C-alpha positions in Angstrom: 122.8 88.5 84.9 120.0 91.0 85.7 118.5 91.0 89.2 115.2 92.8 89.8 114.3 94.5 93.1 110.9 96.0 93.9 111.8 97.5 97.3 111.6 101.3 97.6 114.9 101.2 99.4 116.3 97.7 99.3 117.2 96.1 102.6 118.4 92.8 101.1 122.0 93.9 101.0 122.1 94.8 104.7 122.5 91.2 105.8 125.8 91.0 104.0 127.2 94.0 105.9 125.9 93.5 109.4 127.7 90.2 110.0 131.2 91.8 109.6 133.2 91.7 112.8 136.7 92.9 112.0 137.9 96.4 112.9 138.3 99.1 110.4 141.6 100.4 109.3 142.9 103.4 107.4 144.5 106.7 108.0 142.8 109.5 109.9 143.1 113.0 108.4 142.1 114.7 111.6 140.2 114.0 114.8 136.7 115.5 115.2 136.0 116.4 118.8 132.8 114.3 118.6 134.8 111.2 117.7 136.2 111.1 121.2 132.9 110.1 122.7 133.2 106.9 124.8 132.1 103.7 123.2 130.0 101.2 125.0 131.9 99.3 127.7 129.5 96.3 127.6 130.4 93.6 125.2 127.6 91.5 123.6 127.5 88.0 125.0 128.8 85.9 122.2 126.8 82.8 123.3 123.5 84.8 123.3 124.1 86.9 120.3 122.9 84.7 117.4 121.3 87.2 115.0 122.2 90.3 113.0 120.0 93.3 112.5 119.7 95.0 109.1 118.0 98.4 108.9 117.1 100.4 105.7 116.1 104.0 106.2 114.2 105.0 103.0 112.3 107.9 101.7 108.8 106.5 102.4 109.7 104.4 105.4 112.1 102.2 107.3 112.5 98.5 107.1 114.3 96.1 109.4 115.2 92.4 109.3 116.5 90.0 111.9 118.9 87.6 110.2 119.7 84.2 111.8 123.5 83.8 111.6 123.3 80.1 112.1 120.6 79.1 109.6 121.5 82.0 107.3 117.8 82.9 106.9 115.6 86.0 107.6 113.9 85.3 111.0 111.8 88.4 111.2 110.8 91.6 109.4 109.4 94.9 110.4 108.6 98.3 108.8 107.4 101.8 109.5 106.0 104.3 107.0 106.4 108.0 107.1 106.4 110.9 104.7 108.0 114.3 103.9 107.6 117.5 105.8 104.8 119.7 104.6 105.7 121.6 101.5 106.0 125.4 102.1 103.8 127.6 99.9 105.6 128.7 96.8 108.3 126.0 97.0 107.2 123.2 94.7 110.7 121.6 94.5 111.0 121.2 98.3 111.5 117.7 99.7 112.8 117.4 103.3 112.5 115.1 106.3 113.1 115.4 110.0 115.9 112.9 110.8 114.2 112.3 114.1 111.5 110.5 112.1 114.1 108.1 110.9 114.9 107.2 114.5 111.3 106.6 115.3 111.0 104.5 112.1 113.9 102.4 113.3 112.4 101.8 116.7 109.0 100.7 115.2 110.5 98.5 112.5 113.1 96.8 114.8 110.4 96.1 117.5 108.2 94.5 114.8 111.1 92.5 113.4 112.1 91.2 116.9 108.5 90.3 117.6 108.2 88.5 114.3 111.4 86.6 115.0 110.5 85.9 118.6 113.9 87.3 119.5 115.1 89.1 122.6 117.2 92.2 121.9 120.2 90.4 123.5 120.3 88.1 120.5 121.5 90.9 118.3 125.3 90.6 117.6 125.7 93.2 114.9 123.9 95.9 113.0 124.1 97.0 109.4 122.6 100.3 108.0 121.5 101.1 104.5 119.8 104.4 103.7 118.6 106.7 101.0 121.5 108.4 99.2 122.4 112.1 98.8 120.4 113.6 101.7 122.1 116.6 103.4 122.3 116.2 107.2 123.9 119.2 108.7 125.2 119.1 112.3 126.6 121.8 114.6 129.7 121.6 116.8 127.8 119.6 119.4 126.5 117.0 116.9 123.0 118.5 117.0 120.9 118.9 113.8 121.1 122.4 112.3 118.1 121.9 110.0 115.9 119.2 108.5 117.5 116.9 106.0 117.3 118.1 102.4 116.6 114.8 100.4 117.8 113.4 97.2 114.5 114.2 95.6 114.6 117.9 96.6 115.6 119.9 93.5 115.5 123.4 94.9 119.3 123.4 94.2 118.9 123.0 90.4 120.5 126.4 89.7 123.4 125.6 92.1 123.8 122.2 90.4 124.0 123.9 87.0 126.6 126.3 88.3 128.7 123.5 89.8 128.4 121.5 86.5 130.3 124.3 84.7 133.1 124.0 87.3 133.1 120.3 87.8 133.3 119.4 84.1 130.3 117.1 84.1 126.5 117.7 84.4 126.0 117.1 88.1 122.3 116.8 89.0 120.4 118.6 91.8 120.1 115.3 93.6 123.8 115.3 94.5 124.6 116.6 98.0 127.1 119.2 97.1 124.5 121.3 95.2 122.3 121.2 98.4 125.2 122.5 100.5 125.7 125.3 98.1 122.0 126.1 98.2 122.2 126.3 102.0 125.2 128.6 101.8 123.3 130.9 99.5 119.8 130.7 101.0 120.5 129.9 104.7 123.9 131.5 105.6 123.2 131.4 109.3 122.6 127.7 109.1 125.8 127.2 107.1 127.8 129.2 109.7 126.5 126.8 112.4 127.3 123.7 110.3 130.4 121.9 111.3 129.7 118.4 109.9 127.8 117.4 106.8 126.7 113.8 106.8 124.5 111.5 104.6 121.5 109.7 106.1 123.3 106.4 106.7 126.3 108.2 108.2 124.0 110.0 110.6 122.3 106.8 111.7 125.8 105.2 112.2 126.7 108.3 114.3 123.6 108.0 116.4 124.4 104.3 117.0 128.1 104.6 117.7 129.1 108.3 118.3 131.6 108.0 115.4 131.6 110.4 112.4 132.8 108.6 109.2 131.8 108.0 105.6 132.4 105.1 103.2 133.2 105.7 99.5 130.0 104.2 98.0 127.6 106.5 99.6 130.1 109.4 99.7 130.4 109.3 95.9 126.9 110.6 95.8 128.0 113.9 97.2 129.5 114.8 93.9 133.0 115.9 95.0 134.9 112.6 94.8 137.7 111.8 92.4 136.4 108.4 91.3 139.9 107.4 90.1 141.6 108.0 93.5 138.4 107.3 95.4 139.1 110.3 97.6 137.5 113.7 98.0 138.8 116.3 95.5 139.9 119.4 97.4 139.4 121.6 94.3 135.9 120.4 93.8 135.1 121.0 97.5 136.5 124.5 97.2 134.2 125.3 94.3 131.3 124.7 96.8 133.0 126.5 99.7 136.5 126.7 101.1 135.2 125.3 104.3 133.2 122.5 102.8 136.0 119.8 102.9 136.5 120.3 106.6 132.9 119.4 107.3 133.2 116.0 105.6 134.2 113.1 107.9 137.1 110.7 107.1 136.5 108.0 104.5 136.8 104.4 105.8 137.1 101.1 104.0 133.9 99.2 103.2 134.8 96.1 105.2 134.7 95.7 108.9 133.0 97.7 111.6 132.7 101.4 112.3 132.1 101.0 116.0 129.7 99.5 118.5 126.3 100.6 119.8 126.9 102.9 122.8 125.2 102.6 126.1 123.7 106.1 125.5 122.1 105.0 122.2 120.9 101.6 123.5 119.3 103.0 126.6 118.2 106.2 124.9 116.7 106.5 121.5 116.8 102.8 120.8 114.7 102.1 123.9 116.7 98.9 124.7 115.9 97.3 121.3 119.6 96.9 120.4 122.1 95.9 123.1 125.2 98.1 123.9 128.3 96.6 122.4 126.6 95.2 119.3 129.0 95.9 116.4 128.0 98.3 113.7 129.2 97.6 110.1 130.3 100.4 107.8 127.1 100.1 105.7 126.4 102.2 102.6 123.7 103.9 100.5 120.7 101.9 99.5 121.8 101.3 95.9 125.2 100.0 97.0 123.6 97.7 99.6 121.0 96.5 97.0 123.8 95.6 94.7 125.4 93.5 97.5 122.1 91.8 98.4 121.5 90.9 94.7 125.1 89.5 94.3 125.9 92.2 91.8 129.7 92.2 92.4 131.1 91.1 89.1 131.5 92.9 85.7 128.5 92.4 83.5 125.9 92.0 86.2 123.0 94.5 86.5 120.2 95.3 89.0 116.9 96.9 88.2 115.3 98.5 91.3 111.8 99.9 91.2 111.0 102.1 94.2 110.5 105.8 95.0 113.0 106.2 92.2 113.7 103.8 89.4 117.3 102.7 88.9 119.4 100.3 86.8 123.0 99.8 87.9 125.8 97.4 87.6 129.2 96.5 89.0 132.3 97.8 87.2 135.9 97.1 88.1 136.9 100.5 86.6 135.6 104.0 87.1 132.9 105.1 84.7 132.6 108.9 84.1 129.7 110.1 82.0 130.1 113.9 81.4 126.4 114.2 80.5 125.4 113.2 84.1 122.9 110.6 82.8 125.0 107.8 84.4 126.0 108.6 88.0 129.7 108.0 88.8 129.2 106.0 91.9 131.6 103.8 93.8 130.2 100.6 95.2 130.4 99.0 98.7 133.1 96.5 97.9 136.0 98.7 96.5 134.7 98.8 92.9 132.3 101.0 91.0 128.6 101.2 90.5 127.6 103.3 87.4 123.8 104.0 87.9 121.0 105.3 85.7 118.1 106.8 87.6 114.6 108.3 87.1 113.5 110.3 90.1 109.9 109.2 90.0 108.8 105.6 89.7 106.4 103.7 92.0 104.8 106.9 93.3 103.7 107.6 89.7 101.9 104.3 89.3 100.2 104.7 92.6 98.4 107.8 91.4 95.7 106.0 89.4 94.7 104.2 92.6 93.6 107.5 94.0 91.4 108.5 91.1 
């Protein structure tokens, strides 16, 4: 079976994740100070909470859906477009975004979706987050941003990727997060010295919602330092980047269940009351992993073609797939399996160009 998606960053899979209500489990390697933030004391009224919110934070914009848990239909949709930060002179391979723009995109898209569904925010029982993969979000000891997010499509770290490829034993590409971290170490040592936590975009959104620092294996496999056979970070690969790199990565959590709940601080603060405190937040994943879920690509032999900012074809595999040429990315999926993926970095933006002529 082949499913085709035309979303720049598919939101279709988010509905599957945002209805999860069981707690996460798994061992904790260490406790980050930021993890001890208080969670929301308010619990969502089960009688009033009849819908789930799905959010997809993409490269060109954010999308949101309100999903009716009773009728199992999409009740409302919203979106917000944004772009990249201005490209500095002499840096043609630069592609960065201010993560604060993602928060604004979520506010606008969720407000539209609620209006479209004619829903009150109190109807939201749970939230699921999908987001663009690979982006490097660096935080300091207080959980504040150190610098803008260096995106998957930023290839300033090409030389670092080539260096890591010689050490990793496969041709890792510049899109992978570990090469971006090495670039920051080399080019922005002061920023690296301030960095205590390295997150991916969907991890950062989850953190802003819940105050919890964590990663799941699907999205985390896009960092480039995961042993896909054990589905754990490889300490040796992390050390090739920097001896301190492993300590900046949060704990890995299972894909099922929840990562936490929306805090009072988030609900009344950056969410502007659009999501109630106490709404459960699922683990979520990267956009390709969530697209696979939404398309039902969870069995061997099934494929998805996604045409967006990038063009991808990927499929479920019950066993790890490691292509030493780097043409097929060695991803894990969001169910506990694997998601080998072939990608071209430019897709729909290319076909838009003739419209501007």
